[in-house]
N, C-alpha and C positions, 0 to 999 in steps of 0.2 A: 638142878638140874639146866634153871635155866640159865646161868653162870657157866656153867660145862659148857653148853650150847653155843653161847658167845666166844666162849676162848677156843671152840675149835673151829669157828669161822673165820677167824682174826687168823689162827694159823694157817688154817686153807688159802686165804686170798695173801697171806703174805708170801707162802710157799711158792705158791704160782709162778709169779717172775722168775723163781729160780729154775725149776722145771720145765720151761717154755722154751723153744729155738729164740733167737734174734732174728725177728723178722725183720727188722728195718734196716739188716749187715746184706750185703749184695756179695754173692759169691765172687771171689776172685780180689775181691777188696780186704772182706775181712783175712784170708790169709791167703799166699800164693799156692798160684794157679799151673800145672804142669801142660803145656800147649802142642795138641798135634795136628796135621792136617793129614788128610787121605785125600789124595784124587781121584775125581772116578768112581768106578763100584770099588771102593773099597782099597784100592793102589797108595801106596806110600810116595812110587814115585813119579813128582812132576812132569809134564808133558816140556817136551823139549823147549827151550826162547824162542819167541816170535821174530820175527823182523818189522812187524806194526808194531805189535801189542805190549812187547818188551819179553820178559823172563818171569816165570813163577818164581823163583824166589824173590823177588821183587815184591809180589803179594806179598808173601809170608812177611815177610821185614815191615812193608807199611803196618800192615796190620796188628804187628807186634809191639811196634813203636806208637801208635795211634792208641792200643789200647794202654798203654802205660803212661802215654799221657794225659789221660781220662782217669787216672788212679787204679786202675789194675793191675795186679803184681802179677805176672804173666812172665812167663820164660821156658826156653825149649829143654833145660834140663834141670832137673835137680830135683829135690823131695817135696813133694807136694799130696796132700790127701787128698785135692779136687784136679780132677782134667776137663780141661776145655778140649774137646774136638769138635775141630773143623772141616766139615767137609765138602771138597771145591768139585761142582761139576763144572768140568770145560764144555765148552762152545765150539765144536769144531765148523770147519766151512765158513768161517766169520770172512768177508770183504778185507778184503789188502789194499783195494782203491781208496784213496780218499775220497771221490768222488767216481761212482759208478757210469761208465762210459761203454762201448764196444767190446767184447771178450774181457768180460769182469772177470778177475783173480780172486777164486774161494779158497785158498789155500791155507790161508793164516789164522792160529785159535788164541781162545783166549778163554775166562772163566765162565759162565752164563747164571750163576746162582751160587751158594753157599749155605750150607745148614750148620749151625752151633748148636751144640749140648755138650750140658756141663753133667759131670758121673762124678758122684761127692761119695767119699767114703762114709765121712760124717755129716751132718748138718748142722753146722755152726752158722750159717746163714739162710736165708728165705732162698726155697727152691723155686728153680726155675724151669719152666717148661722149653723145648724146642723150640730155637730161634730162627727161622728162614729170612734169608735177604735175597731178595731180587736188582742188584743193583743195572740202571737203568739211566741210558741216558738222556739229555733234554731232549736231545734230537733222534726220533725215534732210528733213523737210518744208521745212525753210527755206535758202537761198541765199545763199551769201558776197556783203557789199560789194565795190565795187572795191579801195577801200585794202585789206581782210581780203586778197582776193585777192593782192595785190602783197607782202604782209606776208608771209604762205606762202611764196610762190613763191621770194621771197629766201629763206626757214630751209630749205624742200627743198633748195632747188640749193646751199647752203652746205654742208648735211649731206653731200650726194650727192657734191659734187666734193674735200670736206673729207678729213678721215682717218676721219669716221666716229664718235664716241668721242661716249657721251652719247645722250641718247633720242632716237627720229626725232621728227618735228614732231607735235607733236599733230593733232588736229582742229579745225577754228575753232570759236569758243564765236559763235554767233548768236545 
């Protein structure tokens, strides 16, 4: 009786790692992910390019390039059981002038914040909650350009879903 319980206990302990998911693997590093972008309130069309802050397509390409540099396997197309959804909220009425003077122009726009969610069909990696990114410049009167927001979003996402070793991403130098 005692030998049977010991054998059963050893079998349960040795089978446990086979049934558990790999909690050390990070989503989009363990398997390829498809990345999608949403602009504003569920729209897939980005805003028009801006004369001061650049084009929204520069944000998308900077984000993908930086994620790939950090070791994430992301692409716009392809087959993947995991989807990385990036929702970008635009900042309308951004200051176009480099310095505030008389009659300032607030007709420009840039990205205000981003929310990243990971939708996994199966769970080969640890589950990740929603990651909210609020890119800010070191100077509170300035706003980041679209490529700066893309790079900062990728760095912050890598920090939040990774092992969080090292310093938190610093504010953007605008």
